[in-house]
C-alpha positions as CSV (number, residue, x, y, z in Angstrom):
1,M,0.0,0.0,0.0
2,V,1.2,3.5,-0.8
3,F,0.0,6.7,0.9
4,T,-0.6,9.4,-1.6
5,K,-0.6,13.1,-1.0
6,I,-3.5,15.0,-2.5
7,A,-3.1,18.4,-4.1
8,V,-6.2,20.3,-3.1
9,V,-5.1,23.8,-3.9
10,A,-4.3,25.4,-7.2
11,D,-1.7,27.9,-6.3
12,D,1.7,27.8,-4.5
13,S,1.2,30.6,-2.1
14,P,2.3,30.2,1.6
15,K,-1.3,30.3,2.6
16,A,-2.2,27.6,0.1
17,R,0.7,25.4,1.2
18,A,-0.2,25.8,4.9
19,A,-3.8,24.8,4.1
20,L,-2.6,21.7,2.2
21,K,-0.3,20.6,5.1
22,E,-3.2,20.9,7.5
23,I,-5.4,18.7,5.4
24,E,-2.7,16.1,4.9
25,K,-2.4,15.7,8.6
26,R,-6.0,14.4,8.8
27,Y,-6.8,13.0,5.4
28,H,-5.2,9.9,3.9
29,V,-5.5,8.2,0.6
30,V,-4.1,4.7,0.3
31,E,-3.5,3.4,-3.2
32,L,-4.8,-0.2,-3.2
33,S,-4.3,-0.7,-7.0
34,R,-2.7,2.0,-9.1
35,R,-3.3,2.2,-12.8
36,R,-0.8,4.0,-15.0
37,T,-2.9,4.1,-18.2
38,G,-6.5,4.9,-19.1
39,A,-8.9,7.7,-18.6
40,Q,-8.2,9.9,-15.5
41,A,-10.7,11.5,-13.1
42,V,-10.4,15.3,-13.3
43,A,-12.7,18.1,-12.1
44,G,-15.7,18.3,-14.5
45,S,-15.6,14.7,-15.7
46,L,-18.5,12.3,-15.2
47,V,-17.2,9.4,-13.0
48,S,-18.6,6.0,-12.2
49,V,-17.5,4.5,-8.9
50,N,-18.0,1.3,-7.0
51,Y,-17.6,1.7,-3.3
52,T,-18.0,0.4,0.2
53,G,-18.4,2.8,3.1
54,K,-17.4,1.9,6.7
55,L,-17.2,3.4,10.1
56,E,-14.0,3.2,12.0
57,N,-15.3,0.2,13.9
58,G,-15.7,-1.7,10.6
59,T,-19.5,-1.4,10.3
60,V,-20.5,-1.1,6.7
61,F,-23.1,1.7,6.3
62,D,-23.4,1.7,2.4
63,T,-22.1,-0.1,-0.6
64,S,-22.6,-0.3,-4.4
65,V,-21.4,-3.9,-4.5
66,G,-24.0,-5.9,-6.2
67,K,-25.7,-2.8,-7.6
68,A,-24.9,-0.3,-10.3
69,P,-21.9,2.0,-9.6
70,I,-22.6,5.6,-8.4
71,Q,-22.2,8.2,-11.2
72,F,-21.7,11.9,-10.7
73,P,-19.8,14.9,-12.1
74,L,-16.6,15.3,-10.2
75,G,-15.8,18.7,-8.5
76,Q,-19.4,20.0,-8.4
77,G,-20.4,19.2,-4.9
78,Y,-22.5,16.1,-5.5
79,V,-20.6,14.0,-3.0
80,I,-18.7,14.8,0.2
81,K,-15.4,16.7,0.1
82,G,-13.3,13.7,0.9
83,W,-14.6,11.9,-2.2
84,E,-14.2,15.0,-4.4
85,Q,-10.5,15.2,-3.5
86,G,-9.8,11.5,-3.1
87,L,-10.9,10.6,-6.6
88,L,-8.9,13.3,-8.4
89,G,-6.1,11.8,-10.5
90,M,-7.4,8.2,-10.3
91,K,-7.4,6.2,-13.5
92,V,-10.1,3.7,-14.6
93,G,-9.5,0.4,-12.8
94,G,-7.6,2.1,-9.9
95,K,-8.6,1.4,-6.3
96,R,-8.1,3.5,-3.2
97,L,-9.0,3.6,0.4
98,L,-10.1,7.0,1.5
99,I,-9.8,7.8,5.2
100,I,-12.0,10.9,5.6
101,P,-12.1,13.1,8.7
102,P,-15.5,14.4,9.8
103,D,-15.0,17.9,8.4
104,M,-14.5,16.5,4.9
105,A,-17.6,14.1,5.4
106,Y,-20.8,15.0,7.3
107,G,-19.2,17.0,10.2
108,D,-21.3,17.3,13.3
109,K,-24.5,16.1,11.7
110,A,-25.7,12.5,12.0
111,T,-26.7,11.1,8.6
112,G,-28.7,7.9,8.5
113,P,-26.5,5.2,10.1
114,I,-23.5,7.6,10.3
115,P,-23.1,9.2,13.7
116,A,-22.1,12.8,14.0
117,N,-18.3,13.5,13.9
118,S,-17.4,10.2,12.2
119,T,-14.2,9.5,10.4
120,L,-15.3,7.4,7.4
121,L,-13.4,4.8,5.4
122,F,-14.3,4.2,1.8
123,E,-12.9,1.5,-0.5
124,V,-13.4,3.0,-4.0
125,E,-12.8,1.7,-7.5
126,L,-13.0,4.0,-10.5
127,V,-14.9,2.1,-13.1
128,G,-15.6,4.8,-15.7
129,V,-14.7,8.4,-16.8
130,K,-16.5,10.4,-19.4
């Protein structure tokens, strides 16, 4: 497994670098299967993703396994921030584990089976990019 740093800011100013360092302290992306060829997920692309979401205690709260993958335009706020950033740069066929802190997920709000202030773990596989 390889930990990957995610670039979440577009400029190289001291303020932007400081913000990126703060995020990297809390947010981790683990490459489970890295693809070097194929279509890449970029902001504005329509992505299709298979996923399993778990709480830190291992409880599965949602999955697309056995169903159709979720499809959405990347970078337009259709999913939580941790997904928006964690999928960037993936190539079709790649797999990652996203370890997402509460402030990049649902924060202090409980959502369905997800308690407030939960760190979430998502195993994601990028299955399509348009």
